[in-house]
N, C-alpha and C positions, 0 to 999 in steps of 0.2 A: 407517905400520907401527908407529911409536912409540905412537900412540894406541891401536892394537889391542892391543899388548903391555901397555900401562898398564891398559886396561879389562879385559883377560883375567887380569891378575894374574900373568903368567908371569915377569915380571922385577921386580927391586927397583931403583928408579931413585933415585939420590942427589938431595937437594934442589937442589943447584946445577944439575944437568942439567934438572930440572923447570922452574926459573926460566929457563934458557936457551931452552927451547922454549915458554915462556909457558903452560905447563900448570899450573894452580893447583888444588889440592885445595880445593874449595869446601865440601863437606859430608862431614866425617870419618865421621859415622854417618847413614845415610840408607836409604831403602827404595824400591825400584822395584816397581810393581804392574802386572800384566797383567790387565785386567778383561775378563770375558766375561758372557754373559747369566745364567748360573746359578752361576758360581764366579769366584774370583780367585786368582791366584798371586802371592805377595809374597816379595821377597828383601831381607832386611836386610843391609846392607854396612857392616862396621866396618873402617876403614882409617886409616892415617896415610900416610907416604910409603913404607911398606913394602907387602908383598903384602896385598891385602884379604882379609878373612874373610867368608864368606857363610853366611846362614841362610835357608832357604826353607821356606815352608809354604803349604798350600792351604786356602782358606776358602770356604764357601758364601756366596751373595749375600743370604741371608735375614738379617733384622735381628739376631737373636740371635747368629748367626755373625759379623756385622760388629762387634758389641760385643766378641766374643772376639778378633777381629783388632785392634781398638783397644787392648785390654788387652795383647796380645802385643807391640805396638809400644812401649807404655809400659814393659813389662818389659825390653825390649831398649834402653831409653833412646834411642829413635828419635823425633825430632820433625819430620823433614823427609822428605816423601813426594812421589814423582812417579809419575803414572799417565797412560796414554794416553787421550785423549778418544774412547772407542769408543762411537759412537751416543749413547744416553742411559743406558747401563749404568753410567757412572762417577758419576752423580748420587747414587744411594743411598749410595755410599761417601763421596762428598763431604759429604753431609748428616751423617754420623756423625763425620767427622774435622775439619770446618772450624772448630769452636769452639776446639780445643785443639792443633791441629797446623798446621804450614806445609805446605800442599798445593799442588803445581804440576800443573796440567793441561796436558799437552803435545799439540801437534798431531801426528797420526800421521806426517806426512812428516819430522819431526825425529827420531823415535825408531824408525822401522821398521828391522827387521833385514834382512839379505840373504836373499832367497828361496832355498829349497833346503837351508838349514841352520838351521832354526828350529823351536822348539816353545814351549809356554807357559812352561816354566822358563827356557829360554834368552832368550825375549823379556823376561821379568821381570828377569833378570840384566843384560841389555843396557841396559834403561831405567835401572836403578839405577847402572850404570857410567857412562853418559853424564851422569846427573844429578849424581853426586858430583864430577865434574870441572867442573861449571858449564857444560855444553854444551847444555842444554835450555832454550830460551826459554819463559817462562810465558805461557799464554793468559789473557785478561782474563775474570775471573768477577766480576760485580757482586754487591752485597749482596742479601740475600734479598728485600726489598721491591721492588727494581728487577727481580729475576728474575721475581717474580710478575706485575708489571706487563708485563714483556716477553712472558710467556705469553699474556696477553690481547690485546696489540697485534698479535702475530704471528698469533694465531688470527683476529682481525678481518681482517687482511690476506688470509688464506686464504679467509675467507667472501666478501670483496669480489671476489676472483678467481673464486670459484664463482658468484657472482651475475652476473658478466660472461659466464661460460660459459653460464649459463642464458639470458641475454638473446640471445646468438648462436644458441643452440639453438631458442629460441622464434621468432626471426626466420627461421631457415632452414626451420622447419616450415611457415611460410606461403609462403616462396619456392618450395618444391617443389610447392606446390598452385596455382601460377600467380597468386599474389597479389603484385603488384609495387608495393605501397604505399610501400615504403621508397625507391623512386625519386622519389616525389612529396613526401612529408613529410620534415622534417628529423630528427624523432625518432619512432621506432616505438613509444615508450613515453610519448608525450605524451597529453594528454587526448582530443583528437579521434581520434587513431590507436587508442588503447585502446578507445574506445567503438565504433568501427567493427569492430575485431577481436572484441570481445565479442558484437556483434550478429551477425557472420558465424558465430560458434561456436554461437549459440543458435537459429539458424533454418536450414532447408533451402532456403528461397526467398529471392531477392534483390529487395528493393524499393528502387528508385533514390531516390525521394522520402525514404524513411526514412533512407537513407544520407546524403543531403545535409543533412538536419535535424540530424545529429550533428556537423557541422563547426562549428568555432569560429574566431573571430578572422580572421586573414589567410588561413587555409586555405579560407575560403568562396570566395575569388577563384579558387581552383584546383579548384572542384567538378567541372568537366568532366574534368580530369586524374585526379582521385580515382576517378570513376566508371569511367573507362577502365582504371585500374589494378586495380579490383576486379572488373570484368566477367568475367574469365576464371577466377574463383575456383572451385575444385572440390576439396572435401575430404570424405573418407569419415568415417563415424561413429567408426571406430577411430582415425583420425588426429586427429579433434577431441578424443577422450579423452586422447590423448598430450599434446596442447597444454594441456589442463586440468591434467594432472599437472605439467607444466612450470610453469604459472602458480602452482599450489599450492606447489611447491618454491621458486619465486622469492619468493613472499610470506612463506614460513617463514624464508628466509634474511634477509629484511628485519627480521623480528621478532627473530631471533637477534642481528643486528648492533645493533639498538636495545638489546637486553638487555645485550650486552657493553659498549656505550657507557655504560650506567648504572653497571656495575661499575668501569669505568675512571675515571669521574668520582669515585667514592668513593676509589679508590686514589691519585689524584693530588691529593688535598686538601693534602697536605704539600709539594707541588711547585709551588704556584701562582706563587711568586716566580720560579722557574726558567722556567716556561712563559711568564710575562709578559716575561721577559728575552729569550727566544728569539723571541717575536712581534715584537720590534723589528727583526728582520732582514727585509728585503724578500723576499717570496715564502713566508715561513713563517707558517702559521696555527696555531691551537691543536692541531688533529689531528696535523699534522706535528711540532709541538714535543713532544707527548707521545711520538710514535714515536721521535724522536731521544733523548729522555731515557731511554726504556725500553731503548735499545740501548747508550748510552755512559755513562749515569748523570750525576751532577753533579760527581763528584770526579775532576778531571783529573790528579791525582798518579799515578793508575794508569797513565797513558800516558807521562808525563814530558815530552813535547814534542808540538807540533802535527804535526810531520812523522811521528812514530810513529803518532799517531792516524789521520792520512790514509792511511798505509800499511796500518794495521789495517782501515780501511774499504774498501780496494780502490780508492782514488782516486789512487794514485801510479803513474807509469809504471814498467813492469817493467825489469829489467836482465838481459839474456841475451846475453852477449858471449863469444866464443871465437875464439882465433887472430886477435885484433884486429878481428873482424867482429861487428857488432851484428845479431843475428838477429831480435829482436822486442823492442818496448818497450810492448806493450799492457798495460793494467791487468789485475790479477788478478781472480779470481772471488769474492774476499772481500767481506764486507759485504752479504750476500744481502738483508737487510731494510733496513739503514741506507742503502746506496747508492741504491736506488730512491726512497726518501723525499727524499734530498738532490737527486737529479736532478729530481724533481717540483717541489721548491722552486726549483731553478735555472730551470726552464722558466717558472714563474710570475714569477720576478724579472726575467727578460729581456724579458718582455712588458709590463712596467710602463710607465706613461706618464711625462710630464715631471716628475711629483712625486717619483719615485724612480728616476732614470736611472743610478744607480751601476753595478749589475751589467749593465744593458743595454749601456752603453758599453764595459765590459770585454769582454763577449761579442762585440760587433761587431768590436772590435779584434783579438781572437784568431781569430775566424771567418775573417777575410780571409786569414790566413796558414795556419791549421791545419784549417779546415773546421768544420762545425756540431757534429759529435759530440764532437770533442776540446774545442771551446770550451765546450760544456755541462758536460763533466766538469771542466774547469778552473774554471768558475764554482762547481760543487758543492764542489770542494776549497777554493776561497776561502771559501765559507760555513762549511765545517767548521773551517777555521783560525780564522775569526772567532768561532765558537762556543766553541772551546777557550779563546781569550783572554777571552771574556765570562764563562765559568764560572770562570776562574781569578782574574779581577779584580773580577767583579761589576758591570762597567760595561755600559751599553747599547751597541747597535751604533753605532759611530762611528769608521770607519776613518780613518787618518791622511791619506789622499789623497781623502777624501770631498769636501773643499772644491773640488777641481778640477772635479768633475762637478756639484756642487749649489750653486754659488756664484751669488748674485744678480748681475744684469748691472751694477748700479752699483758693487758691490764689485770685480767683474772689471775694470771700467774704471779704478778707483782703483789697483788693483794693477798694471795695465799702465803707468799714468803713473808710478808710483813706481819700477818697474823701469827705465823709460826714463830717468828723472832720474839714477838710479844709474849707468846706462851712459854718460850724457853726462859726468858727473863723472869717471869713469874715463878717458874719452878726452881730456878737458881736462887731467887730471893727467899724462897721458903726452905731452902736447903735440901730439896728432894733430889737434885742432880747437881753434878759439878759442872763448872763452866767449861765449855769446849768438848763435852762428852757427846753431844749430838751435832751431826753435820747436816747442813741444809743444801749441800751441793746438788743432790738429786732433784730438789725442787727448783733450784735456780736454773738448771740446765734445760 
């Protein structure tokens, strides 16, 4: 109730009462902005601990109007702005203000007004009221070059997903025409399988000898199975044309991905040191390193701590407790692009051989207690925590407990003997055993 009265400006609260309820006026002059596709509504709030004063104005989203909005803020001596992250509509406003103002982009769930009693002006006023009391956490917005790199890495991720969809569509087109080649070959897009598919699309008659001649490598041993899988093939001319369209789209996506890779290579010239640093982490290759940098940047001061970074990435267990009962601790849906990249790296790391067993041992230990899915998320969080420390210190991947998992056998034996000697000295000093009563020859051999 006190918060509502403070934000509404209905009462004048003495400074002592403000301190008693831990309500601190953070921004005496600030602006709340409700952004839409074609216009924005701004509310400048001027306040001390007395009733706030409001000035509201509506601006178009066109560039000239945004310049007028910028000048209006300057005229009102307002340098602190908060606006809701509505789709992509906030970005043009951000582009105009970011150089000269302190702009906070707020997640809608932190600034949404109560339904049934809201409009654009009330929303703008509510955002400003929450912001001036310091109740709106800021979203992470990286610098412009990282934002541009992020646009390309996310677009590449979408194209890869589209390519996977086209692969499934291509394979299903043959399945519905009684071609069961996918039950014989391991890859429907391998050289032998592709040659057979192109041959079937180019002819109306089926020649067994011609089909066998297209087989390569170990697939020649399965020639009888291949012929049996292809023998029932029956595809009309219209269905063949659809498959050719899918093939063309698939090839075009490959070309676009290669084109994007070239642009990404140019954009990451200045980040080669950070990429090389991330590649020291088991499971992370160059592509995943670029994706991680495009999502979190290289300046970890934006997050403050590794715990906050992991929570921002959606790798921290949730907290949903009421009446002493924990309802759910599942992770959030945050980190739409970062989380899959880290999980992919975690899967690669836990499959490593004896050369890099660190994450594999961690995974197996957690998996026995919590299951495979939680164990993979735990490994992904360990990776992100390590990345935070690496970017902050500039050191390569070298966790403090790495020696436990990657220690040579001779060093392990020496360490065991040393620990045993220390234990014997302690027991002798306590008078529990006599000196020389225990031999360490079996451990040293």
